[in-house]
C-alpha positions as CSV (number, residue, x, y, z in Angstrom):
1,M,0.0,0.0,0.0
2,H,1.4,3.4,-1.0
3,N,2.1,5.6,2.1
4,Q,1.6,9.4,1.7
5,P,4.8,11.4,2.5
6,A,4.9,13.2,5.8
7,N,5.4,16.5,4.0
8,I,5.5,18.4,0.7
9,T,9.1,18.9,-0.4
10,D,10.6,20.5,-3.5
11,S,13.8,19.4,-5.2
12,F,15.8,21.8,-3.1
13,G,14.7,20.2,0.2
14,R,12.3,23.0,1.2
15,V,9.4,21.6,3.2
16,H,6.1,23.3,2.3
17,D,3.7,23.4,5.2
18,Y,1.9,26.8,4.7
19,L,-1.1,27.1,2.3
20,R,-2.6,30.4,1.2
21,I,-6.1,29.8,-0.1
22,S,-7.7,32.6,-2.2
23,L,-11.5,32.5,-1.7
24,T,-12.5,35.1,-4.3
25,E,-11.0,37.3,-7.0
26,R,-13.5,40.0,-6.1
27,C,-12.7,43.0,-3.9
28,N,-14.5,46.0,-2.5
29,L,-11.4,48.2,-3.1
30,R,-9.6,49.0,-6.4
31,C,-6.0,49.4,-5.3
32,F,-4.0,50.2,-8.5
33,Y,-1.1,47.9,-7.7
34,C,-3.4,44.9,-7.2
35,M,-6.3,45.4,-9.6
36,P,-6.6,47.2,-13.0
37,E,-8.7,50.4,-12.8
38,E,-11.4,48.8,-14.9
39,G,-11.5,45.8,-12.6
40,I,-11.2,42.2,-13.7
41,P,-13.6,40.3,-16.0
42,L,-16.3,38.5,-14.0
43,R,-16.5,34.8,-14.6
44,E,-19.1,32.2,-14.0
45,K,-19.5,30.9,-10.5
46,S,-18.8,27.4,-11.8
47,E,-15.2,28.3,-12.6
48,F,-14.4,28.7,-8.9
49,M,-14.1,26.4,-5.9
50,S,-17.3,25.9,-4.0
51,A,-17.1,25.8,-0.2
52,E,-17.2,22.0,-0.2
53,E,-14.5,21.8,-2.8
54,T,-12.3,24.3,-0.9
55,L,-12.7,22.1,2.2
56,H,-11.9,18.9,0.3
57,I,-8.8,20.4,-1.2
58,A,-7.7,22.0,2.1
59,N,-8.1,18.6,3.9
60,T,-6.0,16.9,1.2
61,F,-3.2,19.5,1.8
62,V,-3.4,18.9,5.6
63,K,-3.0,15.2,5.1
64,L,0.2,16.0,3.2
65,G,1.6,18.0,6.0
66,I,0.2,21.5,5.8
67,K,0.2,23.1,9.3
68,K,-1.0,26.7,8.5
69,I,-3.7,28.0,6.3
70,R,-4.2,31.7,5.5
71,L,-7.4,32.9,3.7
72,T,-6.9,35.6,1.1
73,G,-8.6,37.1,-1.9
74,G,-9.5,39.5,-3.5
75,E,-11.3,40.3,-0.2
76,P,-12.1,37.0,1.5
77,L,-14.7,38.5,3.8
78,I,-17.0,39.3,0.9
79,K,-17.2,35.6,0.1
80,K,-20.7,34.2,0.5
81,N,-21.1,32.1,3.7
82,I,-17.5,33.0,4.8
83,A,-18.4,32.6,8.5
84,S,-19.5,29.0,7.9
85,L,-16.4,28.2,5.8
86,I,-14.1,29.7,8.5
87,H,-15.7,27.5,11.2
88,E,-15.3,24.3,9.0
89,L,-11.7,25.1,8.2
90,A,-11.1,25.7,11.9
91,K,-11.9,22.0,12.6
92,L,-8.7,21.0,10.7
93,P,-5.5,20.6,12.8
94,V,-3.9,23.8,11.5
95,E,-3.2,27.4,12.5
96,L,-5.8,29.5,10.7
97,A,-5.2,33.1,9.7
98,I,-6.6,35.6,7.3
99,T,-5.5,38.6,5.2
100,T,-8.2,41.3,4.7
101,N,-8.6,44.9,3.7
102,G,-10.3,45.4,7.0
103,I,-13.6,46.9,5.8
104,L,-15.8,44.1,7.2
105,V,-13.7,43.0,10.1
106,D,-16.1,44.2,12.8
107,Q,-18.9,42.0,11.4
108,Y,-16.8,38.8,11.9
109,I,-15.0,39.4,15.2
110,D,-17.1,36.8,17.1
111,D,-16.6,34.3,14.3
112,F,-12.8,34.8,14.4
113,K,-12.9,34.2,18.2
114,K,-15.0,31.0,17.9
115,A,-12.7,29.6,15.2
116,N,-9.6,30.6,17.3
117,L,-8.5,32.6,14.3
118,R,-6.1,35.0,16.1
119,S,-3.7,36.2,13.3
120,I,-5.1,38.9,11.1
121,N,-3.3,40.9,8.4
122,V,-4.9,44.1,7.3
123,S,-3.8,45.9,4.2
124,L,-3.5,49.7,4.6
125,D,-1.1,51.6,2.3
126,S,-1.5,55.1,3.8
127,L,-2.3,56.8,7.1
128,N,-3.6,59.8,5.2
129,Q,-7.2,59.6,4.1
130,A,-6.8,61.5,0.8
131,N,-3.8,59.4,-0.2
132,F,-5.5,56.2,0.8
133,E,-8.5,57.0,-1.4
134,K,-6.1,57.8,-4.3
135,I,-4.4,54.4,-4.0
136,S,-7.6,52.4,-3.3
137,R,-10.0,54.4,-5.4
138,R,-12.5,54.0,-2.6
139,N,-13.4,55.9,0.7
140,Y,-13.2,53.3,3.5
141,F,-10.2,54.8,5.3
142,T,-11.9,55.6,8.6
143,R,-13.7,52.2,8.8
144,I,-10.5,50.3,8.2
145,V,-8.5,52.3,10.8
146,N,-11.3,51.8,13.3
147,N,-11.3,48.1,12.7
148,I,-7.6,47.9,13.2
149,D,-8.1,49.6,16.6
150,L,-10.9,47.0,17.3
151,L,-8.6,44.1,16.5
152,V,-5.9,45.5,18.8
153,R,-8.4,46.0,21.6
154,E,-9.7,42.5,21.3
155,G,-6.2,41.1,21.6
156,F,-5.7,39.8,18.0
157,N,-2.2,39.4,16.5
158,T,-2.6,42.3,14.2
159,K,-0.3,43.0,11.2
160,V,-0.7,45.9,8.8
161,N,0.6,45.3,5.3
162,V,1.9,48.4,3.5
163,V,3.0,48.2,-0.2
164,V,5.7,50.9,-0.5
165,M,5.8,52.8,-3.8
166,R,8.1,55.7,-4.6
167,G,6.2,59.0,-5.0
168,V,3.0,57.4,-3.7
169,N,3.5,56.6,0.0
170,D,7.2,56.3,0.7
171,H,7.0,59.6,2.5
172,E,4.8,57.9,5.1
173,I,7.3,55.2,6.2
174,V,8.4,57.1,9.3
175,D,4.7,57.8,10.1
176,F,3.9,54.1,10.1
177,V,6.9,53.3,12.3
178,E,5.8,56.0,14.7
179,W,2.4,54.3,14.8
180,T,4.1,51.1,16.1
181,Q,5.6,53.1,19.0
182,R,2.1,53.7,20.6
183,K,0.1,50.8,19.2
184,N,0.6,47.1,19.5
185,I,0.7,46.4,15.8
186,Q,3.2,44.9,13.4
187,V,3.7,47.0,10.3
188,R,5.1,45.1,7.3
189,F,6.5,47.2,4.5
190,I,6.3,45.3,1.2
191,E,8.4,46.1,-1.8
192,F,6.2,47.0,-4.9
193,M,6.2,43.9,-7.1
194,P,5.5,43.5,-10.9
195,F,2.2,42.0,-11.9
196,D,-0.2,42.3,-14.8
197,G,-1.8,45.7,-15.0
198,N,-0.1,47.4,-12.1
199,K,2.3,49.5,-14.3
200,W,5.4,48.4,-12.3
201,N,8.8,49.8,-13.2
202,W,12.1,49.8,-11.4
203,D,11.9,53.5,-10.5
204,K,8.8,52.9,-8.4
205,K,10.5,50.4,-6.1
206,V,11.7,51.4,-2.6
207,S,14.3,48.9,-1.5
208,Y,14.9,47.3,1.9
209,R,18.1,49.3,2.3
210,E,16.3,52.6,1.6
211,I,13.4,51.8,4.0
212,L,15.8,50.9,6.8
213,Q,18.0,54.0,6.2
214,L,14.9,56.3,6.5
215,V,14.1,54.7,9.8
216,H,17.7,55.0,11.1
217,T,17.8,58.6,10.2
218,A,14.4,59.4,11.8
219,F,14.9,57.5,15.0
220,G,18.6,57.0,15.4
221,E,20.3,53.7,14.4
222,S,21.0,52.8,18.1
223,N,17.3,53.0,18.8
224,V,16.3,50.5,16.1
225,E,16.5,47.0,17.5
226,S,16.7,43.9,15.2
227,L,14.3,41.1,16.3
228,V,15.1,37.4,16.1
229,Q,13.9,36.0,12.8
230,K,11.7,32.9,13.0
231,P,12.2,30.0,10.5
232,N,10.4,30.8,7.2
233,D,9.9,34.5,8.1
234,T,9.4,36.5,5.0
235,S,10.2,39.8,6.7
236,K,13.2,41.1,8.5
237,N,11.8,42.6,11.7
238,F,12.7,45.5,13.9
239,R,11.4,47.5,16.9
240,I,12.0,51.0,18.1
241,K,13.2,50.8,21.7
242,N,10.3,50.6,24.1
243,A,7.7,50.6,21.3
244,A,4.4,48.9,21.8
245,G,4.6,47.2,18.4
246,N,7.2,46.5,15.7
247,F,7.9,46.7,12.0
248,G,9.4,44.6,9.3
249,I,10.4,44.7,5.6
250,I,9.4,42.1,3.0
251,A,11.9,42.5,0.2
252,S,10.7,40.2,-2.5
253,V,12.4,42.2,-5.2
254,T,15.8,43.2,-3.7
255,N,16.4,40.7,-1.0
256,P,14.1,37.7,-1.6
257,F,13.5,35.0,1.0
258,C,13.3,32.1,-1.4
259,D,15.9,29.8,0.4
260,T,13.4,29.3,3.2
261,C,10.1,29.5,1.4
262,N,7.5,27.1,2.7
263,R,4.4,28.6,0.9
264,I,1.9,27.2,-1.6
265,R,-0.8,29.4,-3.2
266,L,-4.2,28.0,-4.2
267,T,-6.2,30.4,-6.4
268,A,-9.9,30.9,-6.1
269,D,-10.3,28.9,-9.3
270,G,-8.5,25.9,-7.8
271,K,-5.0,26.2,-9.3
272,I,-1.7,25.8,-7.5
273,K,0.9,28.4,-7.9
274,N,4.1,27.0,-6.4
275,C,5.6,30.5,-6.4
276,L,4.1,34.0,-6.4
277,F,6.1,34.7,-9.6
278,S,5.6,31.3,-11.2
279,Q,4.2,31.3,-14.8
280,S,2.9,27.8,-14.5
281,E,-0.1,26.5,-12.6
282,T,-1.6,23.1,-11.7
283,D,-5.4,22.8,-12.0
284,L,-6.6,20.9,-8.9
285,L,-10.2,21.9,-9.3
286,F,-10.5,20.2,-12.8
287,A,-8.8,17.1,-11.5
288,L,-11.0,17.0,-8.4
289,R,-14.2,17.3,-10.5
290,D,-12.8,14.6,-12.8
291,G,-12.6,12.2,-9.9
292,Q,-8.8,12.2,-9.8
293,D,-6.6,11.8,-6.7
294,I,-5.2,15.3,-6.4
295,S,-2.4,14.4,-3.9
296,G,0.0,13.4,-6.7
297,L,-0.6,16.6,-8.6
298,I,0.2,18.7,-5.5
299,L,3.5,16.8,-4.9
300,E,4.4,17.1,-8.6
301,S,3.7,20.8,-8.6
302,I,5.9,21.6,-5.6
303,A,8.7,19.2,-6.8
304,A,8.9,21.3,-10.0
305,K,9.3,24.6,-8.1
306,K,12.2,26.8,-9.2
307,K,15.0,27.8,-6.8
308,A,14.0,31.4,-6.7
309,R,11.3,33.8,-7.9
310,G,9.8,31.4,-10.4
311,G,13.0,31.2,-12.3
312,V,13.4,34.9,-12.8
313,D,17.0,35.7,-11.9
314,S,16.8,39.5,-12.3
315,F,14.2,42.2,-12.3
316,E,16.5,44.5,-14.3
317,N,16.3,42.3,-17.4
318,P,13.5,43.7,-19.7
319,E,12.6,40.3,-21.0
320,N,12.1,39.1,-17.4
321,L,9.8,42.0,-16.7
322,K,7.7,41.2,-19.7
323,L,7.4,37.7,-18.4
324,L,6.4,38.8,-15.0
325,A,3.9,41.4,-16.3
326,S,2.1,38.5,-18.1
327,N,1.5,36.9,-14.7
328,R,-2.0,37.1,-13.1
329,T,-3.1,40.3,-11.4
330,M,-2.5,40.1,-7.6
331,T,-6.2,40.0,-6.9
332,T,-6.5,36.8,-9.0
333,I,-3.5,35.1,-7.4
334,G,-4.5,35.7,-3.8
335,G,-1.8,37.8,-2.2
């Protein structure tokens, strides 16, 4: 009898035990780096995983060694029957987490608590309302900030994701770090990455070194403490001395964390992306509906994973940028 492996491992020996499941491509914001201004084409419901299919696939991953599941989107909290799905996923022997834009968080606080979902990432790219509305093309700023405050008061492990873009919000880096001094939040600065429709170019990028230099200049290098990095951390984390919270930098472009990557992405239409930058996908949903055992497809997909950034060795090569720009939009990948 064939025994399933204890974990999902690629050809470089990296164990993959963290699954990010996108529940929907739709979103109630229109952030320009994530979604084209005109939005994305709406597709038939049948092209996406049902709640039952999501649970079946998630359970298959858990049997293969997945220990953490993060729900993403689009905006996962606009998914129909999301509360029920969260409660069902919470029955699996995994750590459950979610990434949200924060707009609907107050409606699901009790569901998070009952599901023991304690880790919540909220995307917020500006602390200035006018700038936020320019980036997101929507006017939910006050609601999101209030919901971040609510999460902190309720004792959730609250991270705030900030995509840093030159000439857009890089002037707010110090403001975000000051925020961590008085509030128990973890701000994560994320380098702007190239995807379909987001008009990325090298000049818009603000690097890890630049971000850290701005912080050192504002607070004094001796006041910036480096925190111990956990295995598989994507960010390099810091704290201003005596601050309530901390901040980190996720440098996927200039200082990638590929050597310790343990992540698998499952899109809302049921396809594996074994790397955020990968051009290839494996269709689990089709296989599941066809009655196939999807375990083998999962193992094959991860075994074929490239060593770094989906095989892209440089963002400075114009041909590589064309390749990356043909990737899905971020909202259809699942963050």
